[in-house]
C-alpha positions as CSV (number, residue, x, y, z in Angstrom):
1,M,0.0,0.0,0.0
2,T,1.3,3.5,-0.8
3,S,2.2,5.9,1.9
4,D,-0.5,8.4,0.9
5,K,-3.1,5.7,1.2
6,I,-1.8,4.6,4.6
7,A,-2.1,8.2,5.8
8,G,-5.7,8.3,4.8
9,L,-6.5,5.0,6.6
10,L,-4.7,6.2,9.7
11,K,-7.0,9.3,9.7
12,E,-10.0,7.0,9.5
13,L,-8.7,4.8,12.3
14,E,-8.5,7.9,14.6
15,S,-12.3,8.4,14.5
16,D,-14.3,6.0,16.6
17,I,-17.9,5.0,16.1
18,T,-19.2,7.3,18.9
19,N,-17.9,10.3,16.8
20,K,-19.7,9.1,13.7
21,K,-22.7,11.2,12.6
22,S,-24.6,8.0,11.8
23,L,-24.5,5.2,14.3
24,D,-25.7,2.7,11.7
25,K,-24.2,-0.6,12.8
26,T,-24.0,-1.9,9.2
27,D,-21.6,0.9,8.3
28,K,-18.9,-1.1,6.4
29,D,-16.6,1.9,6.1
30,F,-15.8,2.2,9.8
31,L,-12.3,1.0,10.5
32,D,-11.6,-0.7,13.8
33,V,-8.7,-2.9,13.0
34,A,-5.1,-2.2,11.8
35,I,-3.1,-5.1,10.5
36,A,0.5,-4.1,10.2
37,T,4.1,-5.3,10.0
38,N,6.7,-3.7,12.3
39,M,5.7,-0.2,11.0
40,I,3.3,0.0,13.9
41,S,6.2,0.6,16.3
42,V,7.1,3.9,14.7
43,G,4.0,5.3,13.0
44,L,0.7,4.2,14.5
45,D,-0.4,6.6,17.3
46,I,-4.1,5.9,17.6
47,D,-5.2,6.5,21.2
48,R,-8.4,4.4,20.9
49,L,-6.7,1.2,19.9
50,G,-6.8,-1.2,22.8
51,L,-5.9,-4.7,21.6
52,M,-2.7,-5.9,20.0
53,C,-1.5,-9.3,18.9
54,V,2.3,-9.6,18.5
55,L,3.4,-12.6,16.5
56,G,6.8,-13.6,17.9
57,Q,9.1,-11.8,20.3
58,P,11.0,-9.0,18.5
59,K,14.8,-9.4,18.6
60,Q,15.4,-6.2,20.7
61,S,13.7,-5.3,23.9
62,S,13.6,-1.7,22.9
63,E,11.5,-2.6,19.8
64,Y,9.2,-4.7,21.9
65,I,8.6,-1.8,24.3
66,Q,8.2,0.7,21.5
67,T,5.7,-1.5,19.7
68,T,3.6,-2.6,22.6
69,S,3.4,0.9,24.0
70,R,1.1,1.9,21.1
71,I,-1.8,0.2,22.8
72,G,-3.8,1.4,25.9
73,R,-2.8,5.0,25.6
74,A,-6.2,6.6,26.3
75,Y,-8.0,3.5,27.7
76,P,-6.8,0.3,29.2
77,G,-5.4,-2.1,26.6
78,L,-4.3,-5.7,26.2
79,V,-1.2,-7.0,24.4
80,V,-1.2,-10.7,23.5
81,T,2.1,-12.2,22.4
82,V,2.0,-15.4,20.4
83,Y,5.3,-17.1,20.7
84,N,6.7,-19.7,18.3
85,P,7.9,-22.6,20.4
86,Y,10.4,-23.6,17.7
87,R,12.3,-20.3,18.0
88,P,14.7,-20.3,20.9
89,H,14.3,-16.6,21.4
90,D,10.5,-16.8,21.7
91,L,10.7,-19.9,24.0
92,S,13.1,-18.1,26.3
93,H,10.7,-15.1,26.6
94,Y,7.8,-17.4,27.3
95,E,9.6,-19.3,30.0
96,N,10.8,-16.1,31.7
97,F,7.7,-14.0,30.9
98,R,7.0,-12.7,34.4
99,G,10.6,-11.9,35.3
100,Y,11.3,-10.3,31.9
101,H,8.3,-8.0,32.2
102,A,8.9,-7.1,35.8
103,H,12.4,-5.8,34.9
104,I,11.9,-5.0,31.2
105,Y,13.9,-1.8,31.1
106,R,17.0,-3.7,32.3
107,F,17.0,-5.6,29.1
108,V,17.0,-2.6,26.7
109,E,20.1,-2.9,24.6
110,G,22.5,0.0,24.5
111,T,22.9,1.6,21.1
112,T,26.2,2.1,19.5
113,A,27.3,4.8,17.2
114,T,30.5,5.2,15.4
115,P,30.7,8.9,15.1
116,F,32.6,9.2,11.8
117,S,31.3,6.1,10.0
118,A,30.1,6.6,6.4
119,R,26.5,6.2,7.5
120,A,26.8,8.6,10.4
121,R,28.4,11.2,8.1
122,D,25.8,10.8,5.4
123,R,23.0,11.3,7.9
124,V,24.3,14.4,9.9
125,L,27.0,16.2,8.0
126,H,24.6,18.5,6.2
127,A,22.9,19.4,9.5
128,L,26.2,20.0,11.2
129,F,27.2,22.3,8.3
130,I,24.0,24.3,8.6
131,A,24.4,24.6,12.3
132,L,27.9,25.9,12.0
133,A,27.1,28.4,9.2
134,E,26.3,31.8,10.8
135,N,22.9,33.2,9.8
136,A,22.2,30.6,7.2
137,S,19.1,28.4,6.9
138,A,18.9,25.2,4.9
139,A,16.9,27.1,2.2
140,A,19.6,29.7,1.9
141,I,22.7,27.6,2.2
142,D,23.9,28.5,-1.3
143,T,24.3,32.1,-0.1
144,V,27.1,31.2,2.5
145,P,30.3,33.0,1.4
146,K,33.2,30.8,0.3
147,D,35.5,32.0,3.1
148,E,32.9,30.9,5.7
149,I,32.5,27.5,4.0
150,D,36.3,27.1,4.3
151,V,36.2,27.9,8.0
152,I,33.4,25.3,8.5
153,V,35.2,22.6,6.6
154,D,38.3,23.3,8.6
155,K,36.5,23.0,11.9
156,I,34.9,19.7,10.9
157,S,38.1,18.3,9.5
158,K,40.0,19.2,12.7
159,R,37.3,17.5,14.8
160,V,37.4,14.4,12.7
161,A,41.2,14.2,12.9
162,R,40.9,14.2,16.8
163,G,38.7,11.1,16.5
């Protein structure tokens, strides 16, 4: 499904049946279910959703917390996790369910970042440049004088050299 179609469906999910002008119970256009892949963990903020079924334990605890926190925001909610007994990761979580959930934040993995890796540079170098440019916005970056660009490049290069 295309992104623009998803956005429209998310809008429809936000309205519940009590807000509908017509309370006709045969209204087939009313959305009350969202079936999604892992995109739910980052993009589905619908307060009225109250039931979630998670198929398998996500690899990272942070992903599990992020995903399951989408339910029960405005009203009490229920998350049901369906484990696969043939996956060791799922089996471990099933066997240690109570202890895991009692101390869930202890299991959140630390994130690592290599500050000057190619991916890190690609993602932040432009923002760093704009932040260092005096009185320049992203829209007007082409108006930055050459001597100021040289100073910025020199600052960044010296910082990279220090590691």
